[in-house]
C-alpha positions, 0 to 999 in steps of 0.5 A: 485469462480475462472473461469475455462476455458475449453481450455488452452488460451494465458497468459505468452506470449512474447508480455505480457511480454514485454508490462508488463516490459515496463509498470513496468519501466514507472510507477516505474519513475512516482511513484518515482517522485510522491513518493518523491514529495508527500509522496505517490505512486499510485496502478496502477495494475488497470490503466495497466489492462486498457492500456492492453486491449487497446494495446492488442486489437489493436494488435488483441486479448488480452485475460483476462489471457493475460491482467491479466498477463500484469497487474501482471507485470507492477504493480510491478513498484509502489511497487518497486518504494515505496520500494526504495523512502521510504527508500534509499534516508534516506542514502543520508539524513544522508550524507552515499551517495553523490548519488544513487549507481546503484550496491547497488540500484539495489541489495536492490530493485531487490533482495528484490522484488524477496524475497517479491515473494517467501515469499508471494507464502505460503500466496495466499492459506491462505489469498485468498483461506481460509481467504477469505480476500477482496483485494480490488484492486485486486478485482477491478482490476478483475472487470475491466478485466471482464468487458473488457472481456464480454463488455455490460451495464458493460462497461458503469458503469465502464467508468462513474465511471472512468470519474467521479473519474479522474475528481475529480483528475484532479481538486483536489490539484495535478492538476488543483487546483480548489479544494483541496485534503482535506476538514478539520476544525479545532480549539483550545480549550484552550490548547486542538485541536480539528480537523476532515477532509475527503480526498476528493478521490473518489478512497479511497470511492471506496475502502471503498465500496470493504472492506465493513462497519466492516473494514471501522468502524474500520480504522475511530476508529483507526483515532478517537483514534489519532486525536480525542482522543490522540492528544487533550490529549497530547496537554492538558496534555503532551506538555509542557514536551516536549519543542521542539515540544512545541515550534514547535507548539506555534503560529501554528493554530490548524491544523498545530498544530495537524498535528505536535503532530501527525508527532512528537509522536502520530503516534508512538502509530500507530507503537506500535499497528503495532508491536504488531498486526504484531507478533499476525497476524502471530501467528493467521495465522500460520496454514494456513501458515504452511498449505500452505507450506505443501500442496506446498511440499505435490504437489510437491512430488506427482506423477506428481507434481504440474502438478497433481493439477488444472492449477488455483491452481498451485503455483511456487514449494516449492523447488524452492523457498527454492533454490531462498531464497539461492540465493538471500540471500547469495549476500545480506549477502555479501552486509551487510558484506562490509558495517560492515566489519565483518561477526560477525554483517554481518550474524545477519544483515542477518538473521533480514533481512530474519525473519523481512521480512518474518514476515512484508510480511505476515503483508503487505499482510494481510493488503493489504487484508483489506484495499488495497494497496494504504492504506497499511501502508508499511512505518509503517512496515519498521519503525517497522523493522528499530526499531528492527534492530537497537536495535539488531545492537546497542547491536553488534556495540554500540549506538556511531557506525557511520555505525548503522544507515545505517546498519539499513536502509539497512536492512529497504530497503530490508524488505521494497521492499520484503513487497511492493512487497508482498502486490502487489502480493496478490492483483494481485493473488486475481485478478487472482483467480477471472478470472481464472489465473495460480499462478506461471505465475503471480508469475514469472511475478511479479519477471520480473516485479520487476527486471525490475523496479529495473534497472532503479530507480538508474539512476531516483533517481540521475536524479530527485536528481541533478535537485531538490534536495532530502530531505536536501536543500542546496543552490543548491536546497533550496526546494528539493523533501522532501521524507517524509517516508525517512526523518522519517526513518533517524530520526528513525535510528539516534533516536537509534544511538546518539538520542532519539525515543518516546519509552513511546509512542511506548510502549502506542501503543503496550498496545492499539495494545494488548487491541484491540487484547483481544477485538477482542477475546471477540467478536469472543467468542460471535459469534459476526459478527462484529470483530476488527483486530487489523491492520486495527485499527493500520492503523487508528491510523498511517495514517491522519484521512482524509483517514479513513473517505472516506473508512468509508463512502464506507463502509456504502454505501455498508452496505445500498445496503445489506439493500436495497437488503435484503441480509442475514448476512450469505449469501455470493453468495447473497452479491456478487450478490448484489454488482455486478453493485456497485463493477463495479462502485467502480473499475471505480472511482479507475481506473480513479483516478489512471489513472489520477493520473499517467497522471498528473505525466508526464507533472509535470516531464517533466516541473519540476514544481509542478503547470504546471497544476494549475489555475492562482491563481484567478481562485481558489475557496479557502475555498469553494472549499472544499464545492464543493469537498464534494458536489462532493463526496457526488453526487458520493456517491449517484450515486453509491448508487443508481446504486448498488440499481437499479441493479438486483442481479440476472442479469449478468453484462454484 
């Protein structure tokens, strides 16, 4: 239950806003480089909370709600960075832009982020209050904040876990390179490929502990469908029918071949499953969504308006949301018109953006509630948006249109920024719900953080492109930053306008999604406690399987802790008490890895060398490093279980 303070403590203070803006800008810049280089960004809410507690305490004071405001605004940096780098570099790859135009990037990132905040406001009551989704990083951030507010034994648990998580991150592929990021095995069995692996990330293990065994099993099942069923079947029966892919696979090792098939074909099963799952999720949540909208409107019309509600229930008023939607949509409509030169196409583009924006902000928020923002497949959501937009634009402009691919990327970019911010907003609101924050203040702070981050995106992108190149090798930059998601977006857009896409694979993925929905409905009718959320399975299909394994392992440890404490299946308060110390340990793992990831980014960016921290080749462990990494992760798992098992579930953390 949320903690309601007796007095009105400091929350949206000037120093909190200023610190949040500074952290948002720094984290946006760091995540821009990492995302273009490695295809991933680091969720920054928890590191921001830790930094905030240190800075504000040094300045004197620093209430839990003030620190919560800082982490809310600062976390927008990684979200805006993700939304931009997953999409806008595609315009450079397509040759439409020679550099990143400041006004355009600011409009797309800033307005997309603001729309994401507005679209996500009605979701708070639905997903946090009524659905009670886990939002693992939100829970972890709340545990970090509460531990900083009431120091005690919990600080030692958090600090130890953070040191372990940070140490493993420092030793791994982006740091010292003592151990690899992934431990894997692969082999050819005739013409079939066998592959299994696990990421050696303590943060993913911590996420798994927080989301629990049910979600962990479903995510892993999606990975098994893709990597242990679809890839072997494709390599055995269908590869010869794709001469281009067969030529790329010929002579490759089993692991490289598996990733080539997954990248070119099998991951589109996840896209199809996400398409059907996203629509189904919105249909399933329609009552809660409409209830949230109606209650917001009713609160605004009641005597006293939103002031009649408790501070912990006050969202941005629905009237202001309606006004904001109009104010932020009109400039985007003008922008789209300037691209295509006609309102008969510009207005449909705007309509697609608004509808897809609300749909996929809802999907992104739901997915963040299941598996966390770091594992939220926003790129899959964006692919779905670009697919739909491109199909509509192909009918309006023709498949030979030179501007069609660019226009669809522009729609996808706004939706991607909105979806990234939407998922992040719900994580922050979950933390705020736990610590007793005021929702409208968090929503306002996230909007400020989103716009602040958008202001620096174009200069950072242009700096990186000038220094390293982006996406496309040239004589000047033969080894550019790869921007893997943006390359995929460009391929999808080109596939509609003059190219090809694996439509059969997408259709099969949609059928898989429909089958999962039917199976989950059957489980619900039987009254089963085990459920199969379709989007969690779609995530497992879309992502590399090594990301699913540690999530499952963390969920398994959480299940063992509940069994040790003999928590009844329907005893939710008992479950939360049993997991107090374990949840704090998991939060520490996420905190340590995220902080170390950002610290590692600084010398990489300053030196312009991805291996600036790497040990000499003679000191790296090579293949034995994977065994060391597995042993380290197993030791962390054992320590987490021991910590949670020894804790008295009836005793407070502090």
